[in-house]
N, CA, C and O of each residue as an XYZ file, in Angstrom:
760
protein
N     -13.377    -56.457     67.563
C     -12.742    -55.162     67.664
C     -11.653    -55.064     66.597
O     -10.812    -55.953     66.463
N     -11.688    -53.956     65.836
C     -10.718    -53.734     64.751
C      -9.605    -52.774     65.127
O      -8.445    -52.992     64.775
N      -9.952    -51.711     65.841
C      -8.968    -50.666     66.136
C      -9.478    -49.830     67.305
O     -10.684    -49.747     67.539
N      -8.552    -49.209     68.037
C      -8.931    -48.459     69.242
C      -8.177    -47.142     69.333
O      -7.049    -47.008     68.860
N      -8.836    -46.185     69.951
C      -8.217    -44.907     70.312
C      -8.390    -44.730     71.809
O      -9.485    -44.899     72.347
N      -7.292    -44.386     72.477
C      -7.302    -44.077     73.909
C      -7.043    -42.589     74.037
O      -6.088    -42.065     73.464
N      -7.899    -41.907     74.794
C      -7.878    -40.451     74.862
C      -8.042    -40.035     76.319
O      -8.912    -40.561     77.013
N      -7.230    -39.111     76.788
C      -7.368    -38.669     78.165
C      -6.270    -37.734     78.603
O      -5.742    -36.954     77.811
N      -5.929    -37.821     79.884
C      -4.952    -36.914     80.468
C      -3.570    -37.561     80.517
O      -3.279    -38.475     79.745
N      -2.733    -37.090     81.416
C      -1.360    -37.598     81.504
C      -1.311    -39.079     81.874
O      -0.351    -39.769     81.530
N      -2.326    -39.569     82.565
C      -2.375    -40.999     82.879
C      -2.447    -41.792     81.572
O      -1.757    -42.799     81.412
N      -3.291    -41.330     80.637
C      -3.418    -41.997     79.343
C      -2.106    -41.912     78.567
O      -1.711    -42.870     77.903
N      -1.444    -40.788     78.650
C      -0.167    -40.607     77.958
C       0.885    -41.592     78.463
O       1.831    -41.917     77.744
N       0.722    -42.065     79.692
C       1.691    -43.003     80.259
C       2.670    -42.338     81.191
O       3.733    -42.889     81.476
N       2.323    -41.151     81.675
C       3.212    -40.427     82.590
C       3.600    -41.317     83.764
O       2.744    -41.953     84.378
N       4.869    -41.359     84.067
C       5.480    -42.084     85.180
C       5.553    -43.600     84.976
O       5.999    -44.317     85.872
N       5.128    -44.089     83.830
C       5.400    -45.495     83.490
C       6.809    -45.533     82.899
O       7.238    -44.597     82.225
N       7.511    -46.618     83.161
C       8.872    -46.745     82.637
C       8.968    -48.031     81.841
O       8.910    -49.124     82.404
N       9.117    -47.900     80.510
C       9.058    -46.695     79.691
C       7.616    -46.200     79.551
O       6.679    -46.877     79.974
N       7.447    -45.036     78.964
C       6.113    -44.437     78.830
C       5.163    -45.363     78.062
O       3.949    -45.327     78.267
N       5.720    -46.180     77.188
C       4.900    -47.116     76.414
C       4.441    -48.311     77.251
O       3.802    -49.224     76.728
N       4.762    -48.312     78.542
C       4.170    -49.268     79.474
C       3.015    -48.632     80.241
O       2.535    -49.189     81.228
N       2.573    -47.458     79.780
C       1.376    -46.846     80.334
C       0.167    -47.738     80.063
O       0.200    -48.588     79.174
N      -0.892    -47.540     80.831
C      -2.043    -48.438     80.748
C      -2.660    -48.493     79.360
O      -3.083    -49.564     78.924
N      -2.725    -47.374     78.655
C      -3.356    -47.370     77.331
C      -2.559    -48.229     76.353
O      -3.133    -48.998     75.582
N      -1.250    -48.096     76.392
C      -0.397    -48.901     75.509
C      -0.512    -50.389     75.859
O      -0.630    -51.234     74.971
N      -0.478    -50.696     77.149
C      -0.601    -52.098     77.563
C      -1.947    -52.676     77.136
O      -2.016    -53.805     76.651
N      -3.013    -51.902     77.316
C      -4.347    -52.369     76.948
C      -4.435    -52.594     75.440
O      -4.946    -53.619     74.989
N      -3.938    -51.641     74.670
C      -3.961    -51.783     73.214
C      -3.204    -53.015     72.749
O      -3.676    -53.752     71.883
N      -2.027    -53.239     73.325
C      -1.248    -54.427     72.947
C      -1.978    -55.712     73.322
O      -1.990    -56.671     72.551
N      -2.584    -55.731     74.502
C      -3.296    -56.933     74.947
C      -4.522    -57.195     74.075
O      -4.830    -58.349     73.775
N      -5.216    -56.152     73.672
C      -6.378    -56.325     72.800
C      -5.957    -56.820     71.416
O      -6.746    -57.442     70.705
N      -4.710    -56.538     71.043
C      -4.182    -57.041     69.783
C      -4.720    -56.351     68.545
O      -4.830    -56.963     67.482
N      -5.057    -55.076     68.683
C      -5.575    -54.318     67.540
C      -4.708    -53.080     67.328
O      -4.031    -52.642     68.259
N      -4.714    -52.504     66.121
C      -4.035    -51.217     65.945
C      -4.664    -50.192     66.886
O      -5.878    -50.192     67.089
N      -3.833    -49.318     67.461
C      -4.370    -48.325     68.393
C      -3.531    -47.057     68.363
O      -2.371    -47.063     67.950
N      -4.147    -45.977     68.811
C      -3.484    -44.689     68.996
C      -3.748    -44.221     70.411
O      -4.800    -44.510     70.982
N      -2.791    -43.496     70.979
C      -2.892    -42.970     72.340
C      -2.730    -41.457     72.292
O      -1.752    -40.945     71.748
N      -3.694    -40.750     72.865
C      -3.648    -39.293     72.956
C      -3.876    -38.898     74.406
O      -5.003    -38.952     74.897
N      -2.818    -38.504     75.087
C      -2.909    -38.088     76.474
C      -2.315    -36.701     76.643
O      -1.240    -36.408     76.120
N      -3.016    -35.855     77.370
C      -2.627    -34.456     77.532
C      -2.572    -34.111     79.010
O      -3.558    -34.286     79.725
N      -1.439    -33.627     79.470
C      -1.251    -33.320     80.877
C      -2.136    -32.195     81.376
O      -2.391    -31.219     80.671
N      -2.601    -32.354     82.612
C      -3.368    -31.328     83.335
C      -4.685    -30.965     82.666
O      -5.186    -29.859     82.868
N      -5.255    -31.861     81.881
C      -6.469    -31.586     81.117
C      -7.593    -32.505     81.597
O      -7.337    -33.575     82.149
N      -8.829    -32.083     81.385
C      -9.982    -32.905     81.708
C     -11.164    -32.550     80.830
O     -11.019    -31.838     79.836
N     -12.327    -33.044     81.196
C     -13.540    -32.725     80.445
C     -13.785    -31.220     80.460
O     -14.206    -30.636     79.461
N     -13.514    -30.603     81.603
C     -13.733    -29.172     81.780
C     -12.405    -28.412     81.891
O     -12.275    -27.299     81.381
N     -11.440    -29.014     82.552
C     -10.156    -28.373     82.818
C      -9.341    -28.232     81.541
O      -9.191    -29.188     80.780
N      -8.813    -27.023     81.312
C      -8.130    -26.705     80.059
C      -6.630    -26.961     80.073
O      -5.976    -26.816     79.040
N      -6.082    -27.330     81.194
C      -4.646    -27.621     81.231
C      -3.832    -26.456     81.726
O      -4.313    -25.327     81.818
N      -2.577    -26.752     82.047
C      -1.686    -25.761     82.643
C      -1.500    -24.543     81.750
O      -1.430    -23.418     82.244
N      -1.420    -24.753     80.452
C      -1.244    -23.636     79.522
C      -2.546    -23.043     79.040
O      -2.538    -22.095     78.254
N      -3.686    -23.588     79.498
C      -4.992    -23.081     79.099
C      -5.344    -23.362     77.650
O      -6.225    -22.710     77.090
N      -4.657    -24.340     77.024
C      -4.884    -24.613     75.603
C      -6.289    -25.098     75.318
O      -6.893    -24.687     74.327
N      -6.827    -25.972     76.171
C      -8.178    -26.440     75.916
C      -8.480    -27.746     76.607
O      -7.587    -28.535     76.918
N      -9.767    -27.957     76.841
C     -10.247    -29.167     77.505
C     -10.275    -30.331     76.521
O      -9.772    -30.220     75.403
N     -10.871    -31.454     76.947
C     -10.911    -32.634     76.086
C     -11.558    -32.347     74.724
O     -11.027    -32.765     73.695
N     -12.683    -31.649     74.704
C     -13.368    -31.369     73.437
C     -12.477    -30.546     72.507
O     -12.424    -30.804     71.304
N     -11.783    -29.563     73.062
C     -10.879    -28.750     72.241
C      -9.740    -29.609     71.710
O      -9.373    -29.505     70.539
N      -9.179    -30.459     72.569
C      -8.077    -31.343     72.139
C      -8.546    -32.278     71.029
O      -7.820    -32.516     70.063
N      -9.760    -32.805     71.168
C     -10.287    -33.687     70.134
C     -10.361    -32.951     68.798
O      -9.960    -33.489     67.766
N     -10.867    -31.741     68.817
C     -11.043    -30.974     67.577
C      -9.713    -30.528     66.960
O      -9.609    -30.416     65.739
N      -8.698    -30.273     67.791
C      -7.471    -29.653     67.286
C      -6.221    -30.520     67.305
O      -5.271    -30.226     66.578
N      -6.186    -31.574     68.105
C      -4.933    -32.307     68.274
C      -5.016    -33.814     68.110
O      -3.981    -34.480     68.103
N      -6.189    -34.363     67.979
C      -6.324    -35.818     67.876
C      -6.464    -36.198     66.409
O      -7.466    -35.897     65.761
N      -5.430    -36.871     65.902
C      -5.403    -37.330     64.521
C      -4.896    -38.771     64.496
O      -3.697    -38.996     64.334
N      -5.792    -39.753     64.655
C      -5.344    -41.144     64.676
C      -4.603    -41.540     63.393
O      -5.031    -41.220     62.284
N      -3.512    -42.223     63.571
C      -2.700    -42.705     62.456
C      -2.856    -44.219     62.324
O      -3.131    -44.731     61.239
N      -2.679    -44.923     63.434
C      -2.762    -46.384     63.427
C      -4.201    -46.879     63.392
O      -4.480    -47.962     62.876
N      -5.113    -46.085     63.940
C      -6.526    -46.477     64.039
C      -7.421    -45.348     63.542
O      -8.190    -44.788     64.323
N      -7.336    -44.997     62.240
C      -8.111    -43.851     61.750
C      -9.625    -44.059     61.772
O     -10.381    -43.088     61.767
N     -10.074    -45.317     61.796
C     -11.505    -45.610     61.863
C     -11.745    -46.600     63.003
O     -12.089    -47.757     62.759
N     -11.564    -46.145     64.259
C     -11.667    -47.086     65.383
C     -13.103    -47.530     65.624
O     -14.058    -46.807     65.338
N     -13.228    -48.741     66.160
C     -14.545    -49.163     66.613
C     -14.631    -49.139     68.136
O     -15.629    -49.559     68.722
N     -13.560    -48.638     68.768
C     -13.537    -48.439     70.219
C     -12.783    -47.152     70.525
O     -11.660    -46.955     70.062
N     -13.409    -46.277     71.309
C     -12.747    -45.084     71.831
C     -12.913    -45.098     73.343
O     -14.034    -45.100     73.850
N     -11.795    -45.108     74.061
C     -11.798    -45.077     75.520
C     -11.343    -43.692     75.955
O     -10.250    -43.251     75.597
N     -12.177    -43.009     76.724
C     -11.839    -41.691     77.264
C     -11.608    -41.856     78.758
O     -12.506    -42.274     79.490
N     -10.412    -41.528     79.206
C     -10.034    -41.702     80.607
C     -10.069    -40.373     81.346
O      -9.731    -39.330     80.786
N     -10.484    -40.421     82.616
C     -10.308    -39.279     83.503
C     -11.598    -38.629     83.958
O     -12.716    -39.105     83.766
N     -11.337    -37.525     84.562
C     -10.002    -37.089     84.883
C      -9.964    -36.498     86.283
O     -10.839    -35.722     86.666
N      -8.945    -36.870     87.038
C      -8.747    -36.271     88.358
C      -8.498    -34.780     88.233
O      -8.667    -34.040     89.203
N      -8.101    -34.330     87.057
C      -7.845    -32.903     86.852
C      -9.113    -32.062     86.934
O      -9.034    -30.843     87.091
N     -10.278    -32.693     86.830
C     -11.537    -31.958     86.952
C     -11.994    -31.789     88.397
O     -12.968    -31.081     88.653
N     -11.309    -32.422     89.344
C     -11.655    -32.242     90.755
C     -11.543    -30.755     91.086
O     -10.526    -30.120     90.805
N     -12.580    -30.219     91.676
C     -12.622    -28.788     91.975
C     -13.517    -28.024     91.009
O     -13.893    -26.883     91.279
N     -13.860    -28.646     89.883
C     -14.786    -28.031     88.930
C     -16.216    -28.361     89.352
O     -16.434    -29.247     90.179
N     -17.171    -27.660     88.795
C     -18.586    -27.934     89.053
C     -18.941    -29.285     88.416
O     -18.810    -29.433     87.201
N     -19.388    -30.274     89.203
C     -19.710    -31.592     88.641
C     -20.758    -31.533     87.526
O     -20.710    -32.332     86.591
N     -21.704    -30.591     87.619
C     -22.709    -30.464     86.556
C     -22.071    -29.998     85.254
O     -22.469    -30.427     84.171
N     -21.085    -29.123     85.364
C     -20.360    -28.667     84.173
C     -19.526    -29.812     83.582
O     -19.447    -29.964     82.363
N     -18.913    -30.605     84.448
C     -18.151    -31.764     83.986
C     -19.079    -32.724     83.258
O     -18.724    -33.249     82.202
N     -20.269    -32.958     83.813
C     -21.237    -33.845     83.176
C     -21.647    -33.304     81.807
O     -21.689    -34.051     80.830
N     -21.946    -32.021     81.736
C     -22.342    -31.402     80.473
C     -21.218    -31.490     79.441
O     -21.459    -31.807     78.276
N     -19.995    -31.209     79.876
C     -18.851    -31.275     78.953
C     -18.589    -32.709     78.505
O     -18.186    -32.933     77.363
N     -18.813    -33.682     79.387
C     -18.656    -35.091     79.013
C     -19.719    -35.484     77.976
O     -19.417    -36.189     77.014
N     -20.942    -35.034     78.172
C     -22.000    -35.323     77.199
C     -21.651    -34.735     75.839
O     -21.842    -35.383     74.809
N     -21.135    -33.494     75.838
C     -20.757    -32.859     74.572
C     -19.609    -33.616     73.909
O     -19.601    -33.786     72.689
N     -18.647    -34.069     74.701
C     -17.524    -34.827     74.145
C     -18.020    -36.133     73.523
O     -17.554    -36.515     72.449
N     -18.940    -36.810     74.165
C     -19.490    -38.044     73.597
C     -20.133    -37.746     72.242
O     -19.938    -38.493     71.283
N     -20.896    -36.656     72.164
C     -21.496    -36.259     70.884
C     -20.407    -35.996     69.841
O     -20.522    -36.435     68.697
N     -19.361    -35.284     70.233
C     -18.267    -34.967     69.308
C     -17.545    -36.234     68.843
O     -17.191    -36.364     67.671
N     -17.335    -37.162     69.775
C     -16.677    -38.424     69.415
C     -17.548    -39.230     68.457
O     -17.038    -39.827     67.509
N     -18.840    -39.251     68.693
C     -19.742    -39.995     67.793
C     -19.741    -39.383     66.394
O     -19.839    -40.101     65.399
N     -19.631    -38.056     66.321
C     -19.575    -37.401     65.018
C     -18.257    -37.711     64.307
O     -18.226    -37.880     63.088
N     -17.181    -37.784     65.070
C     -15.859    -38.039     64.473
C     -15.645    -39.514     64.146
O     -15.012    -39.843     63.142
N     -16.168    -40.397     64.985
C     -15.943    -41.836     64.839
C     -17.292    -42.554     64.862
O     -17.690    -43.118     65.881
N     -17.970    -42.525     63.750
C     -19.353    -42.990     63.684
C     -19.513    -44.476     63.985
O     -20.599    -44.905     64.375
N     -18.467    -45.265     63.814
C     -18.566    -46.709     64.042
C     -18.062    -47.141     65.410
O     -18.014    -48.337     65.700
N     -17.690    -46.199     66.245
C     -17.016    -46.545     67.507
C     -17.964    -46.659     68.688
O     -18.913    -45.890     68.843
N     -17.664    -47.661     69.520
C     -18.271    -47.725     70.843
C     -17.495    -46.730     71.705
O     -16.264    -46.747     71.705
N     -18.191    -45.869     72.433
C     -17.561    -44.893     73.316
C     -17.609    -45.440     74.738
O     -18.669    -45.807     75.244
N     -16.438    -45.485     75.372
C     -16.318    -45.961     76.746
C     -15.661    -44.871     77.578
O     -14.561    -44.419     77.259
N     -16.329    -44.450     78.634
C     -15.719    -43.514     79.575
C     -15.124    -44.326     80.711
O     -15.808    -45.131     81.343
N     -13.839    -44.102     80.962
C     -13.132    -44.715     82.085
C     -13.006    -43.641     83.147
O     -12.238    -42.692     82.985
N     -13.748    -43.779     84.223
C     -13.810    -42.742     85.257
C     -12.500    -42.511     85.974
O     -11.537    -43.258     85.797
N     -12.474    -41.468     86.785
C     -11.255    -41.132     87.524
C     -10.965    -42.158     88.617
O     -11.866    -42.809     89.145
N      -9.696    -42.278     88.931
C      -9.256    -43.198     89.984
C      -8.491    -42.407     91.037
O      -7.775    -41.463     90.703
N      -8.632    -42.776     92.282
C      -7.930    -42.054     93.346
C      -6.429    -42.299     93.294
O      -5.977    -43.417     93.047
N      -5.660    -41.234     93.532
C      -4.207    -41.405     93.588
C      -3.648    -41.036     94.951
O      -2.479    -41.291     95.240
N      -4.487    -40.434     95.787
C      -4.154    -40.158     97.186
C      -5.422    -40.455     98.003
O      -6.524    -40.413     97.455
N      -5.284    -40.754     99.300
C      -6.453    -41.181    100.094
C      -7.656    -40.245    100.040
O      -8.786    -40.722     99.939
N      -7.455    -38.934    100.104
C      -8.622    -38.040    100.138
C      -9.450    -38.103     98.847
O     -10.619    -37.718     98.851
N      -8.872    -38.574     97.767
C      -9.593    -38.630     96.502
C     -10.624    -39.760     96.443
O     -11.452    -39.782     95.532
N     -10.591    -40.693     97.389
C     -11.647    -41.698     97.431
C     -12.997    -41.015     97.642
O     -14.011    -41.470     97.113
N     -13.014    -39.927     98.411
C     -14.243    -39.165     98.657
C     -14.392    -38.046     97.632
O     -15.474    -37.848     97.080
N     -13.316    -37.318     97.376
C     -13.362    -36.170     96.459
C     -13.911    -36.542     95.093
O     -14.674    -35.777     94.505
N     -13.536    -37.699     94.583
C     -13.897    -38.068     93.214
C     -15.304    -38.647     93.077
O     -15.789    -38.824     91.959
N     -15.965    -38.943     94.194
C     -17.283    -39.580     94.115
C     -18.278    -38.777     93.283
O     -18.974    -39.341     92.440
N     -18.352    -37.462     93.512
C     -19.340    -36.666     92.780
C     -19.013    -36.584     91.292
O     -19.920    -36.446     90.472
N     -17.744    -36.667     90.931
C     -17.357    -36.648     89.518
C     -17.632    -38.002     88.882
O     -18.029    -38.079     87.720
N     -17.422    -39.067     89.643
C     -17.727    -40.405     89.173
C     -19.224    -40.508     88.866
O     -19.614    -41.050     87.832
N     -20.044    -39.992     89.755
C     -21.497    -40.001     89.561
C     -21.876    -39.165     88.339
O     -22.706    -39.584     87.533
N     -21.272    -37.988     88.199
C     -21.577    -37.095     87.072
C     -21.187    -37.733     85.740
O     -21.936    -37.648     84.767
N     -20.018    -38.370     85.696
C     -19.578    -38.991     84.448
C     -20.417    -40.221     84.112
O     -20.714    -40.482     82.946
N     -20.791    -40.964     85.135
C     -21.681    -42.101     84.902
C     -23.010    -41.618     84.331
O     -23.547    -42.220     83.402
N     -23.532    -40.538     84.885
C     -24.794    -39.979     84.393
C     -24.661    -39.509     82.946
O     -25.576    -39.707     82.146
N     -23.550    -38.898     82.609
C     -23.316    -38.452     81.223
C     -23.295    -39.646     80.280
O     -23.892    -39.611     79.204
N     -22.603    -40.704     80.694
C     -22.531    -41.907     79.858
C     -23.927    -42.512     79.648
O     -24.288    -42.879     78.530
N     -24.696    -42.610     80.721
C     -26.049    -43.166     80.614
C     -26.904    -42.293     79.702
O     -27.625    -42.810     78.849
N     -26.828    -40.972     79.875
C     -27.635    -40.050     79.076
C     -27.319    -40.161     77.587
O     -28.190    -39.943     76.745
N     -26.076    -40.500     77.268
C     -25.645    -40.560     75.865
C     -25.436    -41.993     75.369
O     -24.836    -42.208     74.316
N     -25.931    -42.967     76.130
C     -25.835    -44.382     75.754
C     -24.396    -44.821     75.472
O     -24.131    -45.573     74.534
N     -23.486    -44.339     76.296
C     -22.092    -44.773     76.243
C     -21.860    -45.724     77.412
O     -22.667    -45.784     78.340
N     -20.791    -46.444     77.364
C     -20.449    -47.358     78.459
C     -19.618    -46.606     79.493
O     -18.819    -45.736     79.147
N     -19.812    -46.946     80.754
C     -19.030    -46.326     81.818
C     -18.361    -47.404     82.656
O     -19.000    -48.368     83.078
N     -17.066    -47.228     82.890
C     -16.286    -48.111     83.750
C     -15.756    -47.251     84.891
O     -15.096    -46.239     84.656
N     -16.043    -47.651     86.121
C     -15.676    -46.862     87.288
C     -14.617    -47.556     88.140
O     -14.942    -48.453     88.918
N     -13.349    -47.151     88.002
C     -12.322    -47.697     88.893
C     -12.625    -47.417     90.368
O     -12.250    -48.202     91.240
N     -13.302    -46.302     90.646
C     -13.642    -45.928     92.015
C     -14.692    -46.883     92.583
O     -14.481    -47.484     93.636
N     -15.815    -47.022     91.892
C     -16.896    -47.881     92.375
C     -16.511    -49.364     92.351
O     -17.003    -50.152     93.159
N     -15.635    -49.733     91.426
C     -15.220    -51.133     91.313
C     -13.993    -51.451     92.179
O     -13.477    -52.568     92.155
N     -13.540    -50.456     92.938
C     -12.457    -50.651     93.921
C     -11.167    -51.193     93.308
O     -10.573    -52.143     93.817
N     -10.746    -50.570     92.205
C      -9.492    -50.986     91.579
C      -8.309    -50.710     92.497
O      -7.310    -51.428     92.473
N      -8.430    -49.669     93.302
C      -7.372    -49.308     94.246
C      -7.950    -49.275     95.649
O      -9.109    -48.906     95.839
N      -7.141    -49.663     96.640
C      -7.539    -49.597     98.048
C      -6.643    -48.578     98.744
O      -5.491    -48.385     98.355
N      -7.172    -47.939     99.762
C      -6.395    -46.933    100.498
C      -5.038    -47.485    100.941
O      -4.020    -46.799    100.844
N      -5.033    -48.707    101.419
C      -3.809    -49.288    101.944
C      -2.791    -49.700    100.896
O      -1.650    -50.020    101.231
N      -3.193    -49.696     99.621
C      -2.255    -50.128     98.576
C      -1.832    -49.006     97.637
O      -1.068    -49.244     96.701
N      -2.309    -47.798     97.866
C      -1.976    -46.698     96.954
C      -0.471    -46.513     96.803
O       0.010    -46.262     95.698
N       0.275    -46.630     97.889
C       1.721    -46.411     97.826
C       2.395    -47.413     96.888
O       3.443    -47.111     96.317
N       1.818    -48.581     96.724
C       2.382    -49.598     95.829
C       2.157    -49.236     94.368
O       2.945    -49.622     93.504
N       1.080    -48.494     94.083
C       0.676    -48.249     92.700
C       0.806    -46.799     92.225
O       0.664    -46.527     91.033
N       1.071    -45.875     93.135
C       1.130    -44.461     92.768
C       2.479    -43.859     93.146
O       3.128    -44.290     94.099
N       2.884    -42.848     92.371
C       4.078    -42.106     92.722
C       3.732    -41.199     93.893
O       2.554    -40.958     94.152
N       4.697    -40.709     94.579
C       4.452    -39.749     95.654
C       4.625    -38.342     95.120
O       4.577    -38.108     93.912
N       4.823    -37.421     96.025
C       5.117    -36.052     95.636
C       3.892    -35.202     95.402
O       2.767    -35.576     95.735
N       4.146    -34.037     94.815
C       3.098    -33.034     94.629
C       2.114    -33.405     93.520
O       0.993    -32.898     93.499
N       2.514    -34.272     92.609
C       1.662    -34.629     91.475
C       1.616    -36.140     91.306
O       2.231    -36.679     90.387
N       0.884    -36.835     92.195
C       0.863    -38.299     92.123
C       0.235    -38.813     90.835
O      -0.764    -38.279     90.352
N       0.836    -39.846     90.302
C       0.367    -40.536     89.097
C       0.574    -42.032     89.313
O       1.299    -42.427     90.226
N      -0.049    -42.865     88.488
C       0.276    -44.278     88.579
C       1.745    -44.500     88.217
O       2.257    -43.894     87.276
N       2.415    -45.367     88.965
C       3.750    -45.800     88.559
C       3.554    -46.957     87.572
O       2.427    -47.231     87.162
N       4.626    -47.627     87.194
C       4.486    -48.709     86.214
C       3.558    -49.798     86.731
O       2.750    -50.322     85.965
N       3.652    -50.152     88.007
C       2.750    -51.163     88.583
C       1.300    -50.675     88.551
O       0.391    -51.461     88.286
N       1.080    -49.400     88.817
C      -0.268    -48.831     88.761
C      -0.835    -48.856     87.353
O      -2.006    -49.179     87.153
N       0.000    -48.515     86.375
C      -0.448    -48.581     84.982
C      -0.807    -50.023     84.613
O      -1.794    -50.264     83.916
N       0.002    -50.980     85.086
C      -0.281    -52.388     84.786
C      -1.599    -52.833     85.404
O      -2.360    -53.572     84.779
N      -1.874    -52.390     86.625
C      -3.138    -52.734     87.271
C      -4.314    -52.154     86.494
O      -5.301    -52.849     86.253
N      -4.218    -50.892     86.103
C      -5.289    -50.267     85.320
C      -5.480    -51.019     84.008
O      -6.612    -51.278     83.599
N      -4.384    -51.367     83.349
C      -4.476    -52.079     82.072
C      -5.165    -53.427     82.236
O      -6.020    -53.787     81.427
N      -4.802    -54.174     83.272
C      -5.433    -55.486     83.500
C      -6.929    -55.340     83.739
O      -7.734    -56.060     83.150
N      -7.294    -54.401     84.610
C      -8.712    -54.211     84.947
C      -9.497    -53.680     83.746
O     -10.613    -54.125     83.478
N      -8.904    -52.726     83.028
C      -9.596    -52.154     81.867
C      -9.774    -53.211     80.780
O     -10.859    -53.338     80.211
N      -8.731    -53.959     80.491
C      -8.831    -54.994     79.470
C      -9.916    -56.003     79.832
O     -10.728    -56.375     78.985
N      -9.933    -56.443     81.081
C     -10.957    -57.401     81.516
C     -12.356    -56.807     81.339
O     -13.268    -57.494     80.878
N     -12.526    -55.541     81.700
C     -13.833    -54.892     81.567
C     -14.241    -54.763     80.095
O     -15.399    -54.993     79.746
N     -13.295    -54.399     79.247
C     -13.605    -54.237     77.826
C     -13.978    -55.558     77.171
O     -14.806    -55.590     76.261
N     -13.384    -56.628     77.621
C     -13.633    -57.943     77.021
C     -14.827    -58.675     77.640
O     -15.214    -59.752     77.185
N     -15.407    -58.067     78.692
C     -16.548    -58.735     79.348
C     -17.874    -58.340     78.707
O     -18.930    -58.807     79.134
C-alpha cells in the first residue's frame, strides 16, 4: 500500500473524537503508515445530500475531494452511512454502485473498500440491516470489497454507551473511533 483516501460522513471527519485527528480515519491512516487524506462531510450519505442540500457522496467526490497527501491512492475507503437510513435501500445501492464507478474513474489504481454503517443507538442494529445488505450487494456487483461492522459485530447493544456519544446526534466518541480504527486496520491488512 502506497497511499490512502478515506471518504465518508462526519464519522470519517472525526466528529466527537478528541482531538478530531483521533478520528478512526486518521488513526487508521497513521497505523497503515502511508500518506493519506481524509474527506468527511456531515449529514451526507450515498443518497442523502446533507443538511444544506449541497450533495451526496458522488457530488462531494466531483466537487470537493482533492487529495493532497495521497493524490494517486491505491486504497480508497468509503464509510457509511447511517445518514441514509430512511432512504430507499435500492436507491442507496444504485448510488453506491455509481460512486464506485466514479471512484474507479478518478483513482484508476485504487482498491475500493466500502465500510458499511455501524449502529450508534440500539434500534439501528435492525434499522441498518437493509442498508448493510444493499451496500454489500453494490460492492459485489462492482467487484469492490465490503467490510460490515454490523455483520461482524464491532459493537454490541450493551456496550454502545462506552463507544458512542449520547444526545440527539450520536457519534462515536474517541473510544469508539479507536475501536473502529483497530477493526478497520485489521480488516484492511487481512
